[in-house]
Backbone as CSV, one residue per row, in Angstrom:
resi,resn,N_x,N_y,N_z,CA_x,CA_y,CA_z,C_x,C_y,C_z
1,MET,24.567,41.913,-15.098,23.144,41.934,-15.673,23.305,41.227,-17.116
2,LEU,23.067,40.039,-17.474,23.532,39.711,-18.932,22.036,40.183,-19.699
3,PRO,23.029,40.313,-21.384,21.654,40.432,-22.007,20.392,40.206,-22.187
4,PHE,19.011,41.052,-22.109,17.754,39.936,-22.167,17.769,39.168,-23.611
5,LEU,16.931,38.296,-23.204,16.740,37.460,-24.618,15.240,37.084,-24.565
6,ARG,14.377,37.628,-25.955,12.844,36.833,-25.615,12.728,35.689,-25.409
7,LEU,11.852,35.468,-24.695,11.819,34.232,-23.966,10.367,34.121,-24.633
8,SER,10.049,32.424,-25.228,8.420,31.730,-25.235,8.208,30.536,-24.215
9,SER,6.892,30.351,-24.573,6.753,29.059,-23.255,5.355,28.806,-24.657
10,ASP,4.976,27.558,-23.921,3.383,26.939,-24.648,3.203,26.538,-23.284
11,VAL,2.304,27.703,-22.733,1.800,27.561,-21.750,0.250,27.078,-21.197
12,ARG,0.248,26.082,-20.266,-0.624,25.129,-20.107,-1.140,24.732,-18.602
13,ASP,-2.648,24.684,-18.353,-3.414,24.576,-17.290,-3.280,25.816,-16.595
14,VAL,-3.439,26.722,-17.117,-3.117,28.221,-15.950,-4.119,28.490,-15.139
15,VAL,-4.240,28.519,-14.284,-5.340,28.807,-13.248,-5.130,30.111,-12.777
16,TYR,-6.340,31.013,-12.226,-6.651,32.536,-11.738,-7.025,32.019,-10.284
17,LEU,-6.814,32.544,-9.659,-7.121,32.581,-8.371,-7.584,34.099,-8.146
18,ASN,-8.693,34.296,-7.683,-8.386,35.869,-7.514,-9.598,36.361,-6.699
19,TRP,-9.111,37.562,-5.949,-9.576,37.711,-4.462,-10.254,39.578,-4.855
20,VAL,-11.469,39.812,-3.868,-11.508,41.022,-3.986,-11.352,41.512,-2.684
21,VAL,-10.217,42.075,-2.411,-9.369,42.570,-1.083,-9.444,44.150,-0.590
22,ASP,-9.674,44.633,0.688,-9.285,45.584,1.245,-8.271,46.268,0.678
23,LEU,-8.428,47.488,0.100,-7.650,48.307,-0.860,-5.886,47.991,0.774
24,ASP,-6.636,48.606,1.848,-5.617,49.077,3.102,-5.229,47.945,3.412
25,LYS,-5.190,46.182,2.991,-4.705,45.514,3.532,-3.296,44.874,2.363
26,VAL,-3.089,45.920,1.356,-2.072,45.407,0.251,-1.054,46.874,-0.049
27,LYS,-1.650,47.737,0.640,-1.167,49.016,0.804,0.509,48.919,0.955
28,HIS,0.690,48.125,1.981,2.594,47.970,2.076,3.309,46.902,1.137
29,LEU,2.329,46.485,0.554,3.031,45.615,-1.472,3.162,46.755,-1.782
30,VAL,2.521,47.719,-2.282,2.494,48.475,-3.327,3.629,49.721,-3.189
31,PRO,5.215,49.591,-4.632,5.964,50.546,-4.319,5.451,52.143,-4.908
32,GLU,6.705,52.809,-4.168,5.725,54.439,-4.126,5.866,54.765,-5.569
33,GLY,5.007,55.310,-5.779,4.432,56.070,-7.290,3.979,55.125,-7.794
34,VAL,3.146,53.813,-7.293,2.609,53.139,-8.240,1.240,53.213,-7.497
35,THR,0.453,53.304,-8.427,-1.402,53.509,-8.034,-1.848,51.923,-8.395
36,VAL,-2.727,51.325,-7.759,-3.549,49.918,-8.338,-4.929,50.498,-8.535
37,MET,-5.381,49.376,-9.269,-7.070,49.804,-9.389,-7.425,49.713,-8.313
38,THR,-8.498,50.302,-8.111,-9.496,50.473,-6.620,-10.819,50.921,-7.119
39,PHE,-12.015,50.374,-6.255,-13.620,50.215,-6.242,-14.114,50.361,-5.176
40,ASN,-14.464,51.557,-4.245,-15.075,50.818,-3.052,-14.193,50.618,-2.128
41,GLY,-13.237,51.472,-2.310,-11.944,50.890,-1.210,-11.159,49.094,-1.132
42,LYS,-11.788,48.249,-2.143,-11.257,47.148,-2.334,-10.046,47.315,-3.797
43,THR,-10.042,45.887,-4.345,-8.853,45.861,-5.040,-8.847,44.237,-5.496
44,LEU,-7.808,44.215,-6.506,-8.304,43.462,-6.852,-6.728,42.364,-6.835
45,LEU,-6.703,41.333,-6.635,-5.519,40.682,-6.024,-5.704,38.680,-6.687
46,SER,-4.717,38.501,-7.609,-4.649,37.351,-8.527,-3.215,36.588,-8.445
47,VAL,-3.670,35.110,-8.000,-2.217,34.414,-8.371,-2.945,33.296,-9.379
48,LEU,-1.718,33.397,-10.139,-1.818,32.982,-11.462,-0.390,31.586,-11.553
49,THR,-1.135,30.083,-11.403,-0.545,29.104,-11.647,-0.814,28.570,-12.923
50,TYR,0.831,27.705,-13.495,0.541,27.196,-14.437,1.783,26.423,-14.673
51,ARG,1.943,25.591,-16.004,2.853,24.914,-16.385,3.615,25.081,-17.978
52,HIS,4.488,25.593,-18.026,5.344,26.069,-18.867,5.767,25.096,-19.762
53,GLY,5.600,25.442,-21.385,6.111,24.443,-22.085,7.142,24.625,-22.917
54,HIS,8.236,23.966,-22.548,9.382,24.084,-23.282,9.768,25.519,-23.129
55,PHE,9.823,26.252,-21.861,10.143,27.849,-21.625,11.864,28.114,-21.877
56,GLY,12.151,28.741,-23.152,13.522,29.296,-23.214,13.186,30.387,-24.597
57,PRO,14.462,30.620,-24.848,14.887,31.719,-25.701,14.005,31.582,-27.378
58,SER,13.470,32.547,-27.612,12.519,32.299,-28.568,13.225,32.230,-29.981
59,LEU,14.474,32.902,-29.928,15.545,32.429,-31.344,15.779,31.091,-31.751
60,LEU,15.635,30.145,-31.144,15.788,29.172,-30.787,14.917,28.094,-31.891
61,GLY,13.628,28.506,-31.728,12.917,28.023,-32.338,12.490,26.650,-32.047
62,PRO,12.289,25.576,-32.892,12.310,24.195,-32.615,13.007,24.148,-31.620
63,LEU,14.429,24.302,-31.448,15.055,23.925,-30.885,14.619,24.136,-29.030
64,ARG,13.855,24.612,-28.614,13.249,25.249,-27.500,12.670,23.956,-26.784
65,ARG,12.426,23.037,-27.872,11.620,22.281,-26.994,12.529,20.918,-26.437
66,LEU,14.140,21.693,-26.477,15.173,21.003,-25.682,15.218,21.269,-24.100
67,PHE,14.444,22.441,-23.718,14.148,23.035,-22.683,12.995,22.408,-21.618
68,PRO,13.334,22.796,-20.189,12.542,22.107,-19.521,11.377,22.909,-19.447
69,SER,10.444,22.083,-18.992,8.689,22.902,-18.631,8.450,23.102,-17.085
70,PRO,9.232,23.966,-16.221,8.547,24.257,-14.770,7.194,24.735,-14.704
71,LEU,7.046,24.201,-13.067,5.673,25.153,-12.910,6.490,26.057,-12.199
72,GLN,5.210,27.276,-12.360,5.303,28.845,-12.073,4.140,29.520,-11.499
73,SER,4.348,30.403,-10.775,3.221,30.688,-10.228,3.216,32.425,-9.578
74,ASN,2.589,32.859,-10.676,3.042,34.272,-10.254,1.914,35.071,-9.432
75,TRP,1.953,36.100,-8.309,1.236,36.621,-7.476,1.062,38.259,-7.867
76,ARG,0.003,38.995,-8.077,0.016,40.558,-8.985,-1.302,40.993,-8.051
77,LEU,-1.399,42.240,-8.249,-2.123,43.527,-8.353,-2.235,44.278,-9.610
78,TYR,-3.143,44.716,-9.585,-3.750,45.527,-10.947,-3.329,46.998,-11.003
79,VAL,-2.522,47.605,-12.226,-1.885,48.873,-11.954,-2.946,49.506,-12.889
80,ASP,-2.678,50.970,-12.044,-3.781,52.042,-12.687,-2.948,53.096,-12.920
81,ALA,-1.658,53.412,-12.505,-1.055,54.016,-13.080,0.312,54.140,-12.344
82,ILE,1.058,54.989,-12.825,3.268,54.964,-12.522,3.334,56.438,-12.453
83,SER,3.892,56.699,-11.412,4.567,58.216,-11.133,2.837,59.186,-12.102
84,GLY,1.858,58.655,-11.836,0.678,60.045,-11.970,0.493,60.091,-13.291
85,GLN,1.110,58.552,-14.102,0.807,58.540,-15.101,-0.231,57.189,-15.209
86,GLU,-1.187,57.743,-16.410,-2.177,56.357,-16.564,-1.979,55.339,-17.298
87,VAL,-1.687,54.159,-17.104,-1.249,53.146,-17.707,-2.518,51.776,-18.116
88,GLN,-2.304,51.424,-18.926,-3.582,49.847,-19.447,-2.913,48.616,-19.235
89,GLY,-2.994,47.342,-19.318,-2.761,46.269,-19.615,-1.735,46.107,-18.588
90,THR,-1.501,46.348,-17.266,-0.322,46.470,-16.339,-0.911,45.786,-15.376
91,VAL,0.199,44.615,-14.745,0.236,44.396,-13.783,1.314,45.020,-12.626
92,LEU,1.052,44.818,-11.375,2.438,44.501,-10.532,2.845,43.461,-9.791
93,PHE,3.930,42.328,-9.901,4.190,41.524,-9.667,4.955,41.779,-7.754
94,LEU,3.707,41.163,-7.618,4.177,40.782,-5.502,5.575,39.373,-5.609
95,LYS,5.189,38.390,-6.089,5.846,37.347,-6.072,5.456,36.190,-7.192
96,ASN,6.891,35.806,-7.855,7.005,34.681,-8.815,7.991,34.249,-8.094
97,ILE,7.119,32.787,-8.496,7.745,31.024,-8.011,7.869,30.085,-8.783
98,MET,9.194,29.196,-8.612,9.054,28.199,-9.479,9.447,27.126,-9.099
99,ASN,9.614,25.886,-9.308,10.366,24.984,-9.051,11.524,23.993,-9.570
100,SER,12.298,25.556,-10.657,13.259,24.576,-10.748,14.405,25.520,-10.519
101,LYS,15.689,24.865,-9.711,16.378,25.972,-9.641,17.477,26.338,-10.672
102,LEU,17.545,25.424,-11.608,18.058,26.361,-12.697,17.569,27.707,-13.035
103,PHE,15.938,27.674,-13.267,15.205,28.817,-13.853,14.999,29.822,-12.996
104,VAL,15.371,29.398,-11.598,15.379,30.176,-10.856,16.631,31.286,-10.673
105,CYS,17.403,30.359,-10.744,19.022,31.501,-10.936,19.056,32.115,-12.144
106,GLY,18.735,31.628,-13.010,18.587,32.138,-14.492,17.939,33.729,-14.104
107,THR,16.963,33.443,-14.158,16.054,34.804,-13.889,16.533,35.563,-13.005
108,ARG,17.237,35.158,-11.645,17.666,36.150,-11.328,19.683,36.854,-12.015
109,LEU,19.773,35.900,-12.855,20.998,36.814,-13.215,20.377,37.359,-14.331
110,ALA,19.470,37.340,-15.085,19.367,37.299,-16.897,17.818,38.874,-16.501
111,SER,17.288,38.846,-15.584,16.024,39.202,-15.444,15.834,40.394,-14.379
112,ASP,15.328,41.471,-14.640,15.116,42.342,-13.460,13.513,42.366,-12.989
113,SER,12.555,41.823,-13.764,11.376,41.686,-13.425,10.999,40.458,-12.828
114,MET,11.683,39.530,-12.808,11.586,38.298,-12.559,12.113,37.860,-11.414
115,LEU,12.456,38.543,-10.290,13.104,37.904,-9.037,12.489,36.642,-8.410
116,THR,13.028,35.559,-8.918,11.737,34.517,-8.520,12.386,33.485,-7.271
117,HIS,11.367,33.308,-6.884,11.665,32.311,-5.327,11.457,31.186,-5.558
118,TYR,12.155,30.139,-5.369,12.257,28.708,-5.258,11.627,27.915,-4.124
119,ALA,10.583,27.233,-4.880,9.409,26.324,-4.076,10.012,24.935,-3.565
120,ASP,10.801,24.404,-2.723,11.598,22.920,-2.742,10.183,21.925,-3.035
121,SER,8.694,22.347,-2.666,7.596,21.551,-3.166,7.246,22.336,-3.857
122,PHE,6.092,21.750,-5.090,5.519,22.395,-5.821,4.616,21.713,-7.009
123,THR,3.568,21.357,-6.061,2.545,20.389,-6.853,1.272,21.327,-7.991
124,HIS,1.229,21.021,-9.051,-0.409,21.671,-10.267,-0.602,20.177,-10.791
125,GLU,-1.478,19.823,-10.834,-2.285,18.852,-11.185,-3.674,18.985,-11.704
126,THR,-4.075,18.247,-13.022,-5.504,18.333,-13.261,-5.619,16.931,-13.461
127,ASN,-7.124,16.358,-13.095,-7.314,15.173,-13.027,-8.623,15.580,-12.710
128,ASN,-9.800,14.710,-14.195,-11.054,14.703,-13.704,-11.484,15.815,-13.518
129,GLY,-11.420,16.551,-14.069,-12.098,18.459,-13.517,-11.868,18.483,-12.582
130,GLN,-10.846,18.199,-11.734,-10.074,18.634,-10.456,-8.956,19.295,-10.700
131,VAL,-8.618,20.425,-9.967,-6.816,21.260,-9.899,-6.803,21.094,-8.651
132,TYR,-5.593,20.626,-8.461,-5.037,21.252,-6.841,-3.208,21.658,-7.144
133,THR,-3.437,22.449,-5.948,-2.193,23.155,-6.571,-1.352,23.241,-4.977
134,ALA,-0.456,22.871,-4.449,0.384,22.822,-3.012,1.480,23.624,-3.779
135,ILE,2.001,24.439,-3.088,3.468,25.183,-2.918,3.674,25.407,-1.651
136,ALA,4.558,25.315,-1.390,5.530,25.082,0.163,7.296,25.345,-0.143
137,PRO,7.161,26.366,0.847,8.974,27.089,0.693,9.499,25.919,1.147
138,ALA,9.902,25.085,2.057,10.455,24.241,2.470,11.778,25.000,3.243
139,GLY,12.691,24.868,1.982,14.056,25.264,2.101,14.311,26.232,1.311
140,GLY,12.764,26.955,0.808,13.300,27.935,0.111,12.923,28.840,-0.185
141,SER,12.335,29.803,-0.352,11.695,31.805,0.209,10.638,32.591,-0.782
142,SER,9.982,30.693,-1.118,8.669,31.348,-1.910,7.398,31.474,-0.669
143,PRO,6.555,31.920,-1.254,4.973,31.783,-0.223,4.465,30.286,-0.136
144,ASP,3.623,30.382,0.247,2.691,29.253,0.634,1.596,29.049,-0.003
145,LEU,0.655,28.124,-0.649,-0.591,27.966,-0.877,-0.809,26.628,-1.328
146,VAL,-2.109,26.295,-1.193,-3.086,25.390,-1.076,-4.002,25.636,-1.939
147,SER,-4.804,25.026,-2.684,-6.212,25.402,-3.117,-6.354,23.427,-4.063
148,LEU,-7.823,23.668,-3.661,-8.134,22.272,-4.675,-9.440,23.024,-5.246
149,LEU,-9.587,22.556,-6.359,-10.801,23.411,-7.077,-11.496,22.547,-8.440
150,HIS,-12.893,22.725,-8.732,-13.030,21.690,-9.529,-13.963,22.485,-10.426
151,ARG,-14.163,21.670,-12.114,-14.853,22.436,-12.792,-15.968,22.536,-12.535
152,ALA,-16.699,23.718,-12.955,-17.759,24.763,-12.771,-18.365,24.868,-14.085
153,PRO,-19.818,25.422,-13.986,-20.463,25.422,-15.491,-20.331,26.770,-15.922
154,GLU,-19.451,27.643,-14.999,-19.499,29.330,-15.395,-18.359,29.621,-14.126
155,ILE,-17.963,30.525,-14.855,-17.359,31.539,-13.817,-17.761,32.500,-12.566
156,ALA,-17.918,32.010,-11.743,-19.217,33.421,-10.360,-18.030,34.427,-10.221
157,ILE,-18.100,35.128,-11.328,-17.512,36.728,-10.370,-18.832,37.411,-9.647
158,PRO,-17.694,37.854,-8.537,-18.902,38.689,-7.456,-19.437,39.715,-8.267
159,ALA,-20.476,40.440,-7.951,-21.502,41.741,-8.232,-20.690,42.385,-8.023
160,SER,-20.023,42.719,-6.998,-18.957,43.817,-6.683,-18.115,44.442,-7.847
161,VAL,-17.582,43.134,-8.613,-16.692,43.242,-9.965,-17.372,43.596,-10.886
162,LEU,-18.439,42.702,-11.214,-19.637,42.966,-12.269,-19.388,44.510,-12.151
163,ASP,-20.535,45.171,-11.395,-20.545,46.289,-11.039,-19.892,47.338,-12.020
164,HIS,-18.599,47.066,-11.210,-17.276,48.183,-11.165,-17.154,47.917,-12.816
165,PHE,-16.632,46.806,-13.297,-16.503,46.845,-15.117,-17.805,47.026,-15.713
166,GLY,-18.761,46.621,-15.463,-20.191,46.527,-16.458,-20.697,45.179,-17.053
167,THR,-19.859,44.505,-17.573,-19.767,42.982,-18.197,-18.840,41.952,-17.650
168,ARG,-19.143,40.866,-17.900,-18.500,40.046,-17.654,-17.434,39.824,-18.217
169,ASP,-17.119,40.288,-19.662,-16.190,40.090,-20.504,-15.211,40.880,-20.164
170,GLN,-15.992,42.304,-19.667,-14.823,43.446,-19.369,-14.064,42.963,-18.423
171,ALA,-14.682,42.165,-17.557,-13.979,42.274,-16.198,-13.130,40.969,-16.355
172,LEU,-13.419,39.726,-17.530,-12.525,38.944,-17.993,-11.312,39.519,-18.481
173,ALA,-11.396,40.323,-19.427,-10.323,41.018,-20.217,-9.700,41.619,-19.485
174,TYR,-10.017,42.540,-18.413,-9.041,43.503,-17.863,-8.266,42.073,-17.060
175,LEU,-8.775,41.077,-16.314,-7.825,39.903,-15.463,-6.810,39.439,-16.389
176,CYS,-7.199,39.388,-17.966,-6.600,38.312,-18.452,-5.481,39.158,-19.709
177,LEU,-5.715,40.077,-20.083,-5.108,40.593,-21.222,-4.576,41.976,-20.973
178,GLN,-3.082,41.435,-20.536,-1.870,41.861,-20.083,-1.147,42.404,-21.336
179,HIS,-0.290,43.336,-21.109,1.146,43.566,-21.851,2.305,44.147,-21.177
180,SER,2.118,44.440,-20.020,3.105,44.887,-19.009,2.516,44.560,-18.042
181,ALA,4.255,43.960,-17.213,4.327,44.036,-16.067,5.442,44.771,-15.205
182,ILE,5.367,45.221,-13.916,6.742,46.016,-13.235,6.860,45.431,-12.289
183,THR,8.117,45.129,-11.571,8.556,45.171,-10.703,9.187,45.433,-9.514
184,ASP,9.262,45.923,-8.434,9.851,46.990,-7.892,11.188,46.041,-7.497
185,VAL,12.318,46.620,-7.996,13.948,46.365,-7.667,14.227,47.141,-6.633
186,PRO,14.785,47.162,-5.364,15.104,47.286,-4.335,16.609,47.958,-4.573
187,ASP,17.156,47.149,-4.640,18.756,47.395,-4.725,18.922,48.243,-6.319
188,ALA,18.220,48.471,-7.363,18.165,49.687,-8.190,17.468,50.926,-7.161
189,GLY,16.673,50.916,-7.085,16.129,51.796,-6.395,14.631,52.514,-7.362
190,CYS,14.136,51.501,-8.052,13.233,51.504,-9.568,12.902,50.523,-9.469
191,LEU,11.744,50.920,-10.706,11.031,49.724,-11.284,11.414,48.856,-12.252
192,CYS,11.359,47.793,-12.846,11.540,47.004,-13.442,10.423,46.628,-14.412
193,GLN,10.464,47.355,-15.980,8.646,46.899,-16.312,9.476,45.769,-17.527
194,ALA,8.104,45.192,-17.876,8.597,43.804,-18.901,7.203,43.769,-19.815
195,GLU,8.125,43.863,-21.176,6.637,43.581,-22.054,6.631,42.386,-22.098
196,ILE,5.010,41.802,-22.019,4.895,40.824,-22.446,3.584,40.444,-23.655
197,ASP,3.349,39.082,-24.005,2.632,39.119,-24.905,1.748,37.556,-24.269
198,LEU,0.517,37.573,-23.674,-0.157,36.370,-23.492,-1.582,36.614,-23.912
199,PRO,-1.935,36.284,-25.260,-3.237,36.410,-26.217,-4.367,35.401,-26.022
200,ILE,-4.519,35.191,-24.168,-5.737,34.480,-23.687,-6.873,35.082,-24.663
201,GLY,-7.464,33.695,-25.384,-9.364,34.321,-26.106,-9.884,34.023,-24.793
202,LEU,-11.080,34.920,-24.606,-11.939,34.761,-23.765,-12.746,33.837,-23.773
203,ASP,-13.195,33.392,-24.699,-14.080,32.070,-25.036,-13.232,30.759,-24.600
204,THR,-12.150,31.253,-24.242,-11.339,29.562,-24.013,-11.734,29.060,-22.404
205,LEU,-11.676,29.996,-21.484,-11.947,30.230,-20.005,-12.822,29.309,-19.754
206,VAL,-12.039,28.531,-18.559,-13.028,27.525,-18.104,-13.125,28.096,-16.178
207,GLY,-14.359,27.977,-16.054,-15.452,28.204,-14.664,-14.741,27.123,-13.972
208,LEU,-13.920,28.073,-12.575,-13.771,26.810,-11.441,-14.445,27.404,-10.082
209,GLN,-14.168,26.067,-9.484,-15.392,26.366,-7.924,-14.184,26.115,-6.909
210,VAL,-13.816,27.005,-6.249,-13.091,26.897,-5.165,-13.791,26.348,-3.843
211,ASP,-13.031,24.592,-3.811,-13.136,23.364,-2.807,-12.377,23.945,-1.062
212,GLU,-11.026,24.458,-1.592,-10.488,24.418,-0.399,-9.168,25.757,-0.396
213,LEU,-9.079,26.135,-0.061,-7.972,27.596,0.063,-7.290,27.877,1.108
214,LYS,-5.997,27.648,1.304,-5.137,28.461,2.318,-3.997,28.750,1.956
215,SER,-3.311,30.068,2.749,-2.386,30.330,2.348,-1.546,31.336,3.412
216,ALA,-0.615,31.232,4.312,-0.346,31.557,5.678,0.538,33.355,5.175
217,TRP,1.308,32.804,3.979,1.528,34.261,3.463,0.626,35.357,2.960
218,LEU,-0.816,34.620,2.842,-1.350,35.867,2.743,-2.169,36.260,3.487
219,GLY,-2.699,35.519,4.463,-3.460,35.667,5.663,-4.314,36.378,5.665
220,GLU,-4.254,37.432,6.124,-5.196,38.597,6.709,-5.899,39.048,5.070
221,VAL,-4.785,39.353,4.158,-5.380,39.848,3.036,-6.351,39.702,2.476
222,ILE,-6.515,37.976,2.450,-7.805,37.284,1.971,-8.705,37.374,2.931
223,GLU,-8.362,36.923,3.860,-9.350,36.398,4.836,-10.994,37.084,5.146
224,GLY,-11.665,36.000,4.607,-13.239,36.767,4.189,-13.647,37.433,2.853
225,ALA,-12.323,37.510,1.891,-12.504,38.132,0.810,-13.489,36.976,-0.052
226,PRO,-14.302,37.715,-0.848,-14.562,37.119,-1.721,-13.603,36.301,-3.206
227,VAL,-14.095,35.195,-3.548,-12.853,34.673,-4.322,-13.867,33.868,-5.376
228,PHE,-12.699,34.450,-6.840,-13.382,33.402,-7.971,-12.178,32.965,-8.442
229,ALA,-12.363,32.042,-9.197,-11.705,31.067,-10.047,-11.858,30.549,-11.326
230,PHE,-10.655,30.797,-12.674,-10.799,30.080,-13.783,-10.089,29.541,-14.592
231,SER,-9.497,28.812,-15.265,-8.320,28.096,-16.046,-8.232,28.583,-17.348
232,VAL,-7.434,28.919,-18.009,-7.281,28.829,-19.397,-6.406,27.281,-19.597
233,PRO,-7.148,26.975,-20.634,-6.338,25.444,-21.268,-4.699,25.489,-21.568
234,GLU,-4.757,26.388,-22.148,-3.356,26.681,-23.059,-3.254,28.148,-24.168
235,VAL,-2.000,28.185,-23.843,-1.623,29.795,-23.993,-0.604,29.657,-24.570
236,GLY,-0.263,30.641,-26.127,1.369,30.648,-25.853,1.907,32.207,-25.361
237,PHE,2.992,32.072,-24.750,3.271,33.019,-24.016,4.852,33.769,-24.131
238,GLU,4.635,34.871,-24.261,6.542,35.813,-24.750,6.614,37.043,-23.518
239,VAL,7.886,36.854,-23.325,8.596,37.929,-22.489,9.165,38.610,-23.658
240,ILE,8.852,39.724,-23.933,9.595,40.596,-25.183,10.326,41.141,-24.893
241,SER,10.894,42.102,-23.997,11.602,43.275,-23.618,11.469,43.269,-22.188
242,GLU,12.647,43.641,-21.670,12.550,44.868,-20.261,13.923,45.629,-20.049
243,ARG,12.985,46.616,-19.136,13.854,47.706,-18.798,13.413,48.241,-17.362
244,LEU,14.764,49.242,-16.794,14.722,49.733,-16.214,13.914,50.674,-15.910
245,MET,12.830,51.165,-15.424,12.470,52.886,-14.840,12.776,53.699,-14.749
246,ALA,12.902,55.045,-15.049,13.980,55.769,-14.046,12.817,56.112,-12.710
247,GLY,13.929,56.293,-11.680,12.909,56.391,-10.217,12.691,57.946,-10.331
């Protein structure tokens, strides 16, 4: 494994797709020792899709503009505890997908927390208030997703989510403001934890309405599940460090 370098990106067009799913339907995706958030037998599953802005080592400063801006989608659950210890601001990465073979190879060589899948076909476009995303594995190993969304006057958070968190802002803060991401590393027999910085301003969020949505990979997990969506126009993103956690 190569030494880890702090990474930065000027991320834009971030779309959050969020489902209230049955906990029993995602238990098989959760590593031993990890407890995901739950309320009334449900949990939250999110898919974030976005375009990087010159994703590369922070130490390069202005020279980072020489790095490309790939598309990325990460699929996550929200973590309450690890090995019985309560944690905050932590997500469990289920899948990471990119459309750049260079970045996929780079993350597999230099990172344990971003075991990235390559999507041979990956579209993420915004136009006149609409957002279209299509991820197809083709010859790659990524899961699939098609979504068509349009701008909405507000974020339609399901009543069950509001009841659990108490207020709209508390619910959105829980979804957006994380400082840690964990990934199962089967070959090492442990988890990897990455420290991240994603300072999203809740006042910048834009509501989205779902017009079309399908994913064979998610399949029964999201079937009939309440879904809500919103976007973040732009935000700075950093991967600060990562470490393997003792098994």
